[in-house]
C-alpha positions in Angstrom: 24.0 -26.3 -3.7 21.6 -25.0 -1.0 20.9 -21.5 -2.3 17.3 -20.9 -3.5 15.6 -17.7 -4.5 12.9 -16.2 -6.7 14.0 -13.4 -9.0 12.1 -11.0 -11.3 13.4 -8.0 -13.2 11.8 -4.9 -14.6 9.8 -4.0 -17.7 10.4 -2.3 -21.0 12.0 1.2 -20.5 12.3 3.9 -23.1 15.1 6.0 -21.7 16.4 9.3 -23.0 15.8 13.0 -23.4 12.7 13.9 -25.4 11.2 10.4 -25.3 7.9 11.7 -23.8 7.0 12.3 -27.5 6.6 8.5 -27.7 3.7 8.4 -25.2 1.2 7.6 -27.9 3.3 4.7 -29.1 3.8 3.5 -25.5 0.1 3.4 -24.9 -0.5 1.5 -28.1 2.1 -1.1 -27.2 0.3 -1.5 -23.8 -3.0 -1.9 -25.5 -4.4 1.3 -24.1 -6.9 3.3 -26.3 -8.5 5.6 -23.7 -6.1 6.3 -20.8 -6.6 8.2 -17.6 -3.6 10.2 -16.7 -3.1 10.1 -12.9 -0.8 12.6 -11.3 -0.6 14.6 -8.1 -2.1 18.0 -7.3 1.1 19.9 -7.6 1.9 18.6 -11.1 -1.6 18.8 -12.5 -1.3 22.5 -13.5 2.4 22.5 -14.6 3.4 22.8 -18.3 5.0 19.4 -18.5 1.6 17.8 -17.6 -0.3 20.0 -20.1 2.3 19.1 -22.8 2.0 15.4 -22.1 -1.8 15.6 -22.3 -1.5 17.4 -25.6 0.6 14.5 -26.9 -1.9 12.0 -25.7 -4.8 13.9 -27.3 -2.8 14.3 -30.5 -2.4 10.5 -30.6 -6.2 10.1 -30.6 -6.3 8.8 -27.0 -8.5 11.5 -25.5 -7.6 13.9 -22.7 -8.5 12.9 -19.2 -6.7 13.6 -15.9 -7.1 12.7 -12.2 -5.0 14.6 -9.7 -6.7 14.2 -6.3 -3.5 12.6 -4.9 -2.1 13.6 -1.5 1.7 13.6 -0.8 1.1 10.4 1.2 -1.8 8.9 -0.8 -4.6 7.3 1.1 -7.4 4.8 0.5 -9.7 7.8 -0.1 -7.5 8.9 -3.0 -7.6 5.4 -4.4 -11.4 5.3 -4.2 -11.8 8.7 -5.9 -9.4 7.6 -8.7 -11.2 4.4 -9.3 -14.5 6.3 -9.5 -13.0 8.6 -12.1 -11.6 5.7 -14.1 -14.9 3.8 -14.1 -17.0 6.9 -14.8 -14.8 7.8 -17.8 -14.9 4.4 -19.3 -11.1 4.2 -19.4 -9.1 1.1 -20.4 -5.7 1.9 -18.9 -3.7 4.4 -16.8 -0.8 6.7 -17.5 1.0 7.0 -14.2 2.7 10.5 -14.3 4.7 12.1 -11.5 6.8 11.3 -8.4 6.3 8.4 -6.0 2.9 9.5 -4.8 1.4 9.9 -8.2 2.9 6.7 -9.5 1.8 4.7 -6.5 -1.7 6.0 -6.6 -2.0 5.5 -10.4 -0.9 1.9 -10.1 -3.6 1.3 -7.4 -6.3 2.9 -9.6 -5.3 0.5 -12.4 -5.3 -2.4 -9.9 -8.5 -1.7 -8.0 -10.7 -0.6 -10.9 -11.5 -4.2 -11.6 -11.5 -5.7 -8.1 -14.4 -6.5 -5.8 -12.5 -6.9 -2.5 -11.3 -4.0 -0.4 -7.9 -2.4 -0.9 -6.5 -3.7 2.4 -7.3 -7.3 1.4 -4.2 -7.1 -0.9 -1.6 -6.0 1.5 1.8 -7.5 1.0 1.3 -10.3 3.5 2.0 -13.9 2.5 0.1 -14.7 -0.7 -2.7 -12.2 -0.2 -1.9 -10.9 -3.7 -3.4 -14.0 -5.1 -6.8 -12.9 -3.9 -6.9 -10.4 -6.8 -8.5 -11.0 -10.2 -5.3 -10.5 -12.3 -7.3 -10.4 -15.5 -9.1 -7.3 -14.3 -6.0 -5.2 -13.7 -5.7 -2.4 -16.2 -2.5 -1.8 -18.2 -0.1 0.9 -17.0 2.3 3.2 -18.8 4.6 4.9 -16.2 6.2 8.3 -16.7 8.3 9.4 -13.7 9.0 13.1 -13.2 11.3 12.8 -10.2 14.3 10.6 -9.7 13.8 8.8 -6.4 11.3 6.1 -5.6 11.6 4.0 -8.8 8.0 3.2 -8.5 7.9 3.1 -12.3 9.6 -0.3 -12.2 7.9 -1.6 -9.0 5.2 -4.2 -8.4 3.8 -2.5 -5.3 2.4 0.8 -4.0 2.6 2.4 -0.6 -0.8 3.7 0.6 -1.4 5.3 3.9 -4.3 3.9 6.0 -6.0 7.2 7.1 -7.6 5.5 10.1 -4.5 3.8 11.6 -1.9 6.2 10.2 0.0 3.2 8.9 1.7 3.0 5.5 0.7 -0.3 3.8 2.4 -2.0 0.9 -0.1 -3.3 -1.7 1.6 -5.8 -4.0 0.7 -7.6 -7.2 3.1 -8.7 -10.0 0.6 -7.4 -12.7 0.9 -3.8 -11.5 4.4 -3.6 -12.9 4.0 -1.0 -15.7 4.1 -2.5 -19.2 6.1 0.4 -20.6 8.1 3.1 -18.8 9.2 6.4 -20.3 12.2 7.9 -18.5 12.7 11.3 -19.9 15.2 13.4 -17.9 13.8 16.6 -19.4 10.7 16.1 -17.3 12.8 16.4 -14.1 14.5 19.7 -15.0 12.0 21.8 -13.1 12.3 19.9 -9.8 13.3 22.4 -7.0 16.6 21.6 -5.2 14.8 20.4 -2.0 12.9 17.8 -4.0 16.0 16.9 -6.0 17.8 16.2 -2.7 15.0 14.3 -1.0 14.2 12.1 -4.0 17.9 11.5 -4.8 18.5 10.3 -1.2 15.5 8.0 -1.5 17.3 6.3 -4.4 20.5 6.1 -2.4 18.6 4.6 0.6 17.1 2.0 -1.7 20.5 1.0 -3.0 22.2 1.1 0.4 19.6 -1.0 2.1 19.4 -3.5 -0.7 23.2 -3.8 -0.7 23.2 -4.4 3.1 20.3 -6.8 3.2 21.3 -10.3 4.2 19.1 -12.0 1.6 20.7 -13.7 -1.4 20.3 -11.9 -4.7 23.6 -11.2 -6.4 22.1 -9.4 -9.4 20.4 -6.9 -7.0 23.6 -6.7 -5.1 25.6 -5.5 -8.1 22.8 -3.1 -9.2 22.7 -1.6 -5.7 26.4 -1.0 -5.6 26.5 0.7 -9.0 23.4 2.7 -8.1 25.2 4.1 -5.1 28.1 5.2 -7.3 25.8 7.0 -9.7 24.1 8.9 -6.8 27.5 9.8 -5.3 28.7 11.2 -8.7 25.6 12.8 -10.0 23.2 13.9 -7.2 25.4 16.9 -6.2 25.5 18.0 -9.8 21.7 17.7 -10.3 21.2 19.6 -7.0 23.6 22.3 -7.9 22.3 22.8 -11.5 18.8 21.5 -12.2 19.3 22.0 -15.9 22.3 19.5 -16.0 20.5 17.0 -18.2 23.2 14.4 -17.9 23.0 14.4 -14.2 19.2 14.4 -14.3 19.4 11.3 -16.6 21.9 9.5 -14.4 19.7 10.1 -11.4 16.7 8.7 -13.2 18.8 5.6 -13.9 19.8 5.4 -10.2 16.1 5.6 -9.1 15.1 2.7 -11.3 18.1 0.7 -10.2 17.3 1.3 -6.5 13.7 0.0 -6.9 15.0 -3.0 -8.9 17.7 -3.7 -6.3 15.4 -3.6 -3.3 13.8 -6.8 -4.4 16.7 -8.1 -2.2 15.2 -6.3 0.8 15.0 -3.0 2.6 15.6 -2.4 6.3 15.5 -0.1 9.3 15.7 3.2 7.3 12.4 2.4 5.6 10.9 0.7 8.7 11.4 4.0 10.5 10.5 6.4 7.7 7.2 4.8 6.8 5.5 5.4 10.2 7.2 8.8 10.7 5.8 9.9 7.3 2.4 8.5 8.0 2.0 10.2 11.4 3.9 13.4 10.7 3.5 13.9 6.9 7.2 14.3 6.3 8.7 13.9 2.8 9.7 10.2 2.4 13.1 10.5 0.8 14.2 13.3 3.1 13.1 11.3 6.1 15.2 8.4 4.8 18.2 10.7 4.6 17.7 12.0 8.1 17.6 8.6 9.7 20.3 7.1 7.5 23.3 7.8 9.7 21.8 6.5 13.0 20.8 3.4 11.1 24.3 2.9 9.7 25.7 2.9 13.3 22.9 0.6 14.4 23.7 -1.9 11.7 27.5 -1.4 11.9 28.3 -4.8 13.5 26.6 -6.6 10.6 27.6 -4.4 7.7 31.0 -3.0 8.4 32.9 -5.5 6.2 30.4 -5.1 3.4 30.5 -1.3 3.4 34.3 -1.5 3.5 34.1 -3.1 0.1 31.5 -0.6 -1.1 33.7 2.3 0.0 36.5 1.0 -2.1 34.3 0.7 -5.2 32.9 4.2 -4.6 36.4 5.7 -4.2 35.9 6.6 -0.5 38.8 6.3 1.9 38.5 4.9 5.4 36.2 1.9 5.0 33.0 2.0 7.1 33.9 5.2 8.9 34.7 6.9 5.6 31.4 5.7 4.1 29.6 7.0 7.2 31.3 10.4 7.0 30.5 10.5 3.3 26.8 10.2 4.0 27.0 13.0 6.5 28.9 15.2 4.1 26.4 14.5 1.3 23.5 15.3 3.6 25.1 18.5 4.6 25.8 19.6 1.0 22.1 18.8 0.2 20.9 20.8 3.2 19.1 17.7 4.7 17.9 18.4 8.2 20.3 17.1 10.8 17.7 15.2 12.8 14.0 14.5 13.0 13.4 17.5 15.2 14.8 19.8 12.5 12.7 17.9 10.0 9.6 19.1 11.9 8.7 16.0 13.9 7.4 17.3 17.2 5.8 15.6 20.2 6.2 12.1 18.7 4.6 9.1 20.2 7.7 7.0 20.4 5.9 3.8 21.5 3.4 4.0 18.6 6.2 4.8 16.0 8.2 1.8 17.3 5.3 -0.5 17.2 4.5 0.6 13.6 8.1 0.2 12.6 8.3 -3.3 13.9 5.2 -4.2 11.8 6.7 -2.7 8.6 7.6 -5.3 6.0 11.0 -3.6 5.6 12.0 -5.0 9.1 12.7 -8.4 7.6 15.5 -7.1 5.4 17.5 -5.4 8.1 20.9 -7.1 8.8 20.4 -6.6 12.6 17.3 -8.0 14.2 15.0 -5.2 15.3 13.4 -5.4 18.8 11.3 -3.1 20.8 14.3 -2.2 22.9 16.9 -1.5 20.2 14.4 0.1 17.9 13.3 2.5 20.6 16.9 3.5 21.2 17.5 3.9 17.4 14.5 6.1 17.0 15.5 8.3 19.9 19.0 8.6 18.3 17.3 10.1 15.2 16.2 13.1 17.3 
C-alpha cells in the first residue's frame, strides 16, 4: 500500500430554512458572549442583516457590526476590522455574507490576536504554524450566498493591494465552529449573483473532481456537488423564491469547498489574478474561463469526465460535458469571454506570471507553463 494522504472534514452545520433563529444558541455553543458581526457593505443595510442583529441582541449578545469589506477584500479591510474588534472588546466573530464577507470575517478573528503581519501566514509550506493558535477567536459563519463555501473552509483569499495578487491565508483554527445554512437568507440574491456564485460552486466541484491528487471522499462529494448544481442552479436562477433550489445550492456550495481539499486548478489560477487586477466577480470569472480550461485539460481529464457525464445524465462523454457547460453558461447569461466580462487592456505577461504563482496551479491535471498558460489566457478572450 503506497497511498498516503492527510484528510480533514468540516464542522458542525445547522442546515434548514428558518435556522437563523438559532444564532444565539450557535454563539453560545462556540463560547461567544460579545460577537462582532462582520459583513460586506452591500449587505449591511439589508433587512436580513438587521433581523439577524435583532436576534443577536435579543440573545443578550449585544449589537455590533463591521462592514468595511470590499468585493475583493484587502489587507486594509483586515486591519480596519481588527481595530473594530479590539476597540469593541469582542470575543468572537459572526461571519455573515458571501465569500468576501466570510473571508474577511475569518481574518478578523484570526489576526485580532496575532503579532506578526498578515502576509506572514500565507499558505506556503508550514507558515500557518507561525500563528498563535490560542489567540484565534471563535467564529460562527452564516452564508447568504451559495457559492464559495467559505463557511466550511480553513482559509481566506485576501488581495494584496500593493501587488494586486490574491493571497491565500490558511490556518486550521479559522474553520468556523458552527455554521448556519439557512436558504431563506439567499432568497433576495439577484439572478446575476445567483448565477456567478452558483458557477463558483460548480467550478470548485469540477476542479476537485479533475485534480490528480488522491482523496476519494472529496472525489465523491465533488461528483454529487456537480449533479446538484446541474439540477438546481437553473431553478434558483429562474425563481429566486424556490426555497428547495436555494437550499440545494447551499449544500452544493459547502460540498465544493469541502471537495477542493483535493485541489483546484487552472480555472482558479486564472481567475484569481484577473479578479485582483480587473475587479471582476470571482464566480463569474470562473464560469467565463471554464470552457477554455476544459479544452486545455482535455488530454488528462477526458476519461474522468466521460464517467462524470454518465453520472450526471449527460450524453456524449467529454464533448457532451463541455457542451453542457456552454449551454448552462448561456442560460445563466454568463459573458462569453473575458472581453465581454469587462477585462480591457490586460497585461497578459503579468497575469500569466501571477497565475503560475497561484497555489491552485499544483492541482491542475496538466502542468502549466509560461507558454501554455499564455495561450490558455489568450483563448479566454
